[in-house]
C-alpha positions as CSV (number, residue, x, y, z in Angstrom):
1,X,135.8,107.4,-27.2
2,X,136.3,110.2,-24.8
3,X,132.6,112.0,-25.9
4,X,131.4,108.2,-24.9
5,X,132.9,108.6,-21.4
6,X,131.8,112.1,-21.0
7,X,128.4,111.0,-21.9
8,X,128.4,108.1,-19.5
9,X,129.9,110.0,-16.7
10,X,126.9,112.6,-17.0
11,X,124.4,109.9,-17.2
12,X,125.8,108.1,-14.5
13,X,126.1,111.5,-12.1
14,X,122.3,112.3,-13.0
15,X,121.3,108.8,-11.9
16,X,123.2,108.8,-8.8
17,X,121.3,112.4,-7.9
18,X,117.9,111.0,-9.1
19,X,118.6,107.9,-6.7
20,X,119.7,109.9,-3.9
21,X,116.7,112.2,-3.7
22,X,114.3,109.6,-4.4
23,X,111.6,107.9,-2.1
24,X,113.6,104.9,-0.5
25,X,110.9,102.3,-1.0
26,X,110.8,103.6,-4.8
27,X,114.4,103.2,-5.0
28,X,114.3,100.0,-3.6
29,X,111.4,98.8,-5.8
30,X,113.7,99.8,-9.1
31,X,116.8,98.1,-7.7
32,X,114.9,95.0,-7.2
33,X,113.1,95.0,-10.3
34,X,116.6,95.4,-12.3
35,X,118.2,92.6,-10.5
36,X,115.2,90.4,-10.8
37,X,114.8,91.1,-14.6
38,X,118.6,90.5,-15.1
39,X,118.4,87.2,-13.0
40,X,115.2,86.1,-14.9
41,X,116.8,86.9,-18.0
42,X,119.8,84.8,-17.3
43,X,117.7,82.1,-16.0
44,X,115.4,82.1,-19.1
45,X,118.5,81.8,-21.5
46,X,119.8,79.0,-19.7
47,X,116.3,76.9,-19.4
48,X,116.0,77.6,-23.2
49,X,119.4,76.4,-24.2
50,X,119.0,73.1,-22.3
51,X,115.3,72.6,-23.5
52,X,116.7,72.9,-27.1
53,X,119.4,70.4,-26.2
54,X,116.9,68.1,-25.1
55,X,114.6,68.3,-28.3
56,X,117.1,67.1,-30.9
57,X,114.5,66.4,-33.6
58,X,113.2,69.9,-33.3
59,X,116.1,71.9,-32.2
60,X,116.2,75.5,-33.3
61,X,113.3,77.3,-32.0
62,X,114.1,77.3,-28.6
63,X,117.6,78.0,-29.3
64,X,116.4,81.2,-31.3
65,X,114.4,82.2,-27.8
66,X,117.7,81.5,-26.2
67,X,119.3,83.9,-28.4
68,X,116.5,86.6,-27.9
69,X,116.7,86.3,-24.1
70,X,120.6,86.8,-24.1
71,X,120.2,89.9,-26.5
72,X,118.0,91.1,-23.7
73,X,120.4,90.5,-21.1
74,X,122.9,92.0,-23.2
75,X,120.6,94.9,-23.4
76,X,120.3,95.2,-19.7
77,X,124.3,94.9,-19.0
78,X,124.6,98.0,-21.3
79,X,121.8,100.0,-19.2
80,X,123.9,102.8,-16.8
81,X,121.3,101.8,-14.4
82,X,123.0,98.7,-13.7
83,X,126.5,100.6,-13.0
84,X,124.8,102.9,-10.4
85,X,122.6,100.3,-8.4
């Protein structure tokens, strides 16, 4: 676990340095895109879950897509970028 923490700390430090020296407009564009992606994935996951519940005769395909959106959201949550922004 200590090795993972060291790796995270090193990556976090590198990301902070990159964002500190990056063009402010580019950094803001990345920040906005990251947050829009996370919000969009959450909205998509919720909408798919609700739509699936409203389709009892064909339940399943939309729920599978919901789970895909949740997996993508989890991947974004694991991003160190989210910790830095």
